[in-house]
Backbone as a ProteinNet text record, in pm:
[ID]
protein_1_A
[PRIMARY]
MTTHYIELEISLEEPLTVSQVEEELKKTGEPLRWAITKVDREQGKAIVEAVVTKA
[TERTIARY]
-9632.7	-9643.1	-9572	-9474.3	-9415.3	-9438.7	-9388.8	-9401	-9277.3	-9232.1	-9124	-9085.2	-9101.5	-9082.6	-8958.8	-9039.8	-8868	-8813.5	-8793.5	-8743	-8664.3	-8713.5	-8710.3	-8688.3	-8536.9	-8555.8	-8591.3	-8629.2	-8714.8	-8656	-8611	-8545.1	-8698.4	-8603.8	-8815.9	-8704.5	-8689.6	-8646.7	-8753.7	-8884.3	-8971.5	-9089.5	-9183.4	-9273.8	-9376.5	-9349.4	-9344.4	-9550.7	-9566	-9673	-9714.2	-9887.7	-9836.2	-9871.9	-9821.6	-9816.5	-9709.4	-9606.7	-9464.3	-9389.2	-9481.6	-9404.2	-9408.2	-9555.8	-9622.5	-9518.7	-9547.5	-9374.9	-9284.6	-9220	-9115.7	-9139	-9213	-9200.4	-9209	-9378.7	-9365.5	-9255.5	-9162.2	-9017.4	-8928.3	-9063.6	-8975.7	-9075	-9239.2	-9328.6	-9429.8	-9572.3	-9710.3	-9670.9	-9721.5	-9740	-9899.3	-9892.2	-10009.2	-10024.4	-9917.7	-9912.5	-9804.8	-9782	-9652.9	-9714.5	-9592.8	-9605.8	-9460.7	-9479.2	-9303.1	-9308.2	-9225.3	-9183.4	-9074.6	-9021.4	-8924.2	-8928.9	-8876.3	-8793.8	-8699.8	-8610.9	-8482.5	-8476.1	-8521.1	-8569.6	-8424.7	-8318.4	-8154	-8067.3	-8100.3	-8077.2	-8179.9	-8267.9	-8354.3	-8423.2	-8472.3	-8487.1	-8609.2	-8697.2	-8764.1	-8786.1	-8781.9	-8760.2	-8929.1	-8903.3	-9072.3	-9072.7	-9145.7	-9134.7	-9241.8	-9193.5	-9332.8	-9353.7	-9471.1	-9504.5	-9536.3	-9454.6	-9474.4	-9477.1	-9571.5	-9543.3	-9484.7	-9436.3	-9345.8	-9407.6	-9432.9	-9495.7	-9386.4
-1746.2	-1783.9	-1943.7	-1940.7	-2075	-2133.2	-2216.6	-2311.2	-2381	-2333.5	-2367.4	-2433.2	-2567.6	-2627.1	-2585.6	-2522.2	-2438.1	-2571.1	-2503.8	-2545.2	-2449.7	-2390	-2294	-2321.4	-2225.9	-2248	-2135.5	-2231.1	-2050.3	-2115.3	-1975.9	-2025.2	-2022.8	-2094.6	-2129.4	-2004.5	-1951.1	-1840.4	-1783.7	-1768.2	-1724	-1807.9	-1829.3	-1953.7	-1938.4	-2018.7	-2013	-1986.5	-1886.5	-1883.1	-1893.9	-1879.8	-1941.7	-1813.1	-1655.5	-1551.4	-1496.7	-1557.8	-1585.9	-1649.4	-1790.4	-1879.7	-1801.4	-1745.5	-1732	-1585.2	-1549	-1337.8	-1444	-1530.7	-1616.1	-1726.7	-1722.6	-1781.8	-1692.7	-1551.6	-1435.2	-1395	-1413.6	-1368.8	-1391.2	-1530.2	-1624.1	-1669.5	-1633.6	-1613.2	-1623.6	-1673.4	-1677.2	-1801.7	-1827.4	-1924.9	-2000.1	-2123.1	-2167.8	-2345.7	-2397.7	-2447.8	-2497	-2486.4	-2517.4	-2634.4	-2690.4	-2773.8	-2762.5	-2782.9	-2802.8	-2964.5	-2957.6	-3124.5	-3204	-3058.9	-3054.6	-3009.1	-3008	-2877.6	-3026.9	-2906.3	-2950.6	-2845.1	-2818	-2814.7	-2757.5	-2867.1	-2847.6	-2744.9	-2727.4	-2641.4	-2507.4	-2487.5	-2435.9	-2378.4	-2495.1	-2425.5	-2537.9	-2505.9	-2597.4	-2568.1	-2671.6	-2665.3	-2709.8	-2570.1	-2560.7	-2588.7	-2697.3	-2762.9	-2632.8	-2566.1	-2526.7	-2482	-2551.1	-2484.9	-2337.6	-2288	-2134.2	-2117.1	-2013.5	-1917.7	-1829.3	-1770.9	-1671.4	-1630.6	-1479.9	-1406	-1440.6
9587.5	9686.7	9732.9	9814.9	9809.5	10008.3	9970	10111	10173.9	10288.7	10352.4	10482.5	10481.7	10640.3	10643.1	10846.1	10944.7	11032.2	11096.5	11272.8	11340.3	11394.6	11493.3	11624.4	11682.5	11901	11954.5	12027.2	12082.5	12243.3	12326	12474.2	12546.4	12645.5	12787.5	12865.6	12932.3	12975.5	13062.3	12980.4	13036	12951.5	13049.1	13003.1	12898.5	12802.4	12634.9	12569.3	12511.5	12475.3	12310.8	12302.2	12165.3	12096.8	12121.9	12062	11967.4	12139.7	12101.9	12014.5	12034	11932.5	11776.6	11782.1	11651.1	11583.5	11674	11623.6	11610.4	11636.8	11664.1	11474.8	11421	11320.6	11160.3	11239.1	11084	11121.3	11147.3	11086.5	10996.7	10972.1	10875.7	10739.9	10772	10735.6	10759.1	10656.3	10709.3	10801.2	10905.1	10951.7	10869.6	10856.5	10841.4	10914.9	10957	11084.3	11165.2	11298.5	11345.7	11452.6	11558.7	11646.6	11755.2	11857.4	11954.8	11936.8	11892.6	11917.7	11978.3	12061.5	12150.9	12247.5	12420	12487.9	12565.5	12586.5	12674.6	12761.4	12891.2	12949.6	13065	13018.5	13061.7	13006.1	12863.5	12774.8	12816.8	12808.7	12871.5	12684.9	12597.7	12443.7	12420.4	12337.7	12276	12126	12089.2	11886.3	11904.9	11749.8	11717.7	11542.5	11497.6	11343.4	11261.9	11132.2	11152	10967.8	10921.6	10787.4	10795.7	10710.4	10656.4	10548.3	10513.2	10311.5	10286.6	10206.1	10166.3	10045	10034	9917.4	9849.5
[MASK]
+++++++++++++++++++++++++++++++++++++++++++++++++++++++

């Protein structure tokens, strides 16, 4: 198992939920921890930084 640091850009077209963030993160691995680090309302995007594990 290896750990990876990733940055993910998520659209803010709808209100952002925890489950939506976790679903997006699971596409890249199993999330260990994550945080929303930036919100750009003008572009309608949020940046999520995370650590995920991959088998």
